[in-house]
N, C-alpha and C positions, 0 to 999 in steps of 0.2 A: 558466443553466446548469444542469443537473440529468444525475444521473448515474443507471441504469436499476437491473437487476438484476446485483449485485457478487457474480455466482453463480461458485465457482473451478470449470468442468468438468473436474475431473484428478483424481486418485487422491491420497493422502496417505500418505505414509510414517510410519508411530508405532513410537516404540520408547520404553522407558523408560531413563532415567537418571539419576546420583548428582547430576550435578554440571552448572552452568550456567557457559557462559565469557562471565561478563560485561565488559563493555566497560565502564569510568567514563565518567560524561556521557551515556551513550547512553538511550535511551527506555524507559521500559515503561509496557505497555498494562494497567490494570485496569478491571474490570468487577463491580459490585456482584453478589454472590450471590444476596440475599435481594432485589434489586432489579433485573435484568438491564439495563433501561434505563439505569441509571445507569455511567456510564464514562466513564472520562480516563486522560491523559498525565503522567506524571513524570518526575525524571531519576533517572538511577543514582548513587548515589556511594561505594558500597561494598558487599562482602560477604564474608559467613566462613561457608563451607560449613559443613552441618550448622546454624549458629546463628541466623546475621541476614541482613537485605539492609536495607541503608542509603539511602534513597529521599528526595525531597524530600515533605514531606508533601501529599497528591493530595487533592485537592475536587471531589465528586462533584455535580453540579448538574441536579437534572430541569426546575427553575421559582425562579419569585426566593424562594419558602418555604421552598427545603429546600436545605443545603447542608453537607457535613458528612462524615466518612471513615465508614464501614462497616466493622463489623467482618470478616467476611471478603470475601475475594474473588478473584476469577480473573486471572491474570495471563496475559501476553504478552509474551516478548522477540526480537526478530528481532537471527539473527546470520549472515551471510552468507547463506545459500539454504537456512537453517530458523528454524523457528518454534518457539520453546520453550514452553510453557505449565505451570501448575502453579498450585493454591491457596495464599493466603496469607491471614493474616491479622496485627491490627496486635497490635505487644511493647511498645515504649514511647517515649516523646518524648528524643532525644539532645539535639538544639540548638533555637535556635528553626528552626522550618519543617522541619526533619530529622527522620526519625521511623524507628523498626528495626520490620522486620517478618520475620515467622516463614521462616527458609528452607525450604522446602518437602523433604517427605521423598518425593515421587513427582513427580517430571519427565516430560512427555512431548515429544520433540522430531519437529518435524513439518517434510520437508522438502517446499520448498515447486517445483514445478517452474519448469523456465523459460519454458516452451510451454503452460502454462495460462491458459488466454483470460479476461478478466472481461469480461462482457457493459456495456458503458455505451454514455450517450449524449451526445457531448461536442463543445461545437461548437469546433471548429478555424481556423486557416489556415495554407495551404501555399505556399509562394513556389517555381518552378521556377526553377533557373539558366539556360534558355533564353529565359525570359520578365519582363520587370520586373512589377513588382506583386504582388499576393497575391490568392488566390481561396480561398471557403469552403469546408469538408469536413465532415462528419461524422464523428467516429469510434465505429464501432459496438461493438468491440472492444478488449482490450488484453491484453499479455503483457509481460516483464520483457524480450523480446526485440525484439517491435514491434508493429503494430496493424493494424486495417481500415479504410480510410478510404473514404465515400461522398461521390462531388463530385452537383449536382442539374445535370453538363453532361457533354456528352462531350467530352474533350480528348485527345489524341495524346501519349502518353508511354511511352515505352519501358521494359522490363525492364531494370534497371540503373543505371537515370540517378538523380542524387540529385538532394534537393531539402530544405528548412528545414521544421520543422513548428513551430505556436509552437501553445501554447491553457493551460488554469488547469483541474486536476485534480480531480475531487469534494474533495481533500482541503483545496483551495484552494493547491497546489503550482503555480506559474507555469510553465512549460514554453517557452523562450523562443528561437528559431532550434534547434531540436534537428536535426541533420543522418540524413537518413533516406536509405536507398535501397530503389528500385521490386524488388519480388520479385516481384509477378504483376499481370497487368492484366486486366481481364473488363469487359466491356458489355452495358447492357440498354438497347438502341436505343429500346425504344417507351416507353420512360419518360427518356432522357436523362440517363441516368445512368452515371458511372465507377466504377468498384470497385478500390482499388489496397491492395495489401498491401506494406507495407513493417517493412523491418528497420531499428530504429536503431542509429548509429554512433556518434555523440557529440555533443558532449564528455560525458566520464565523468560528471560530476557532475549534470548533467542527467538520462544515462540514470537515475540512481542515484535520484531522485527518482519514476521512475515504477518502479522496481523496488520501493521501498518501499513505496510506494501499493500494488502488485500481493501483497505478504509482509502489509499489514495489512487486508488485504481476506480474507485467511484465518483471521484471528480471528475476522469475523462467522460463520465456518463452526464455531466451538468451542460446543457443547453448554452452554447455562448451568448 
């Protein structure tokens, strides 16, 4: 299972801020400024505005011959529907595997639109409530609220119907039995294809996995 183009087809709203609403225990994404191919994820343990952000020491790995902490990096932090981005540098080791990095003097907040579509190619399984068993489908795009599914057969399904969706996202998060509602249906009779536009209904913790995936894709759009 592979993703294709993780390009977000939506404008981003950007503004400068002085502080970031950090939540302890949440993730911080870092990308090396000197080598943008190096990207990793770490955990936020604390923050003192204007002074320091306390994080788990990150390890950047490109191959078996290189592993370490670059001096400067671009950071991305997700909070709600906003992606906060900034540049920072290493300050000092505080404890074992805990370091302090510079609190940024310039912060950008990017609003991630819920209807921003991300082009993907994800093998999926759907289970309709009216029929036993599952059917294979290909997810061609996804947003925080829904997706487009393509089935290589003609099926009879009505707008408003509910079904269950199972797949694995490109970030390796498993989506199991996500409840979806059919919003629109179209057919390509010459190719025996059914195209379904769906909205995600829940459970909330499963929808959150998709929301986080969509937000993280925005990080790939930040200039290095």
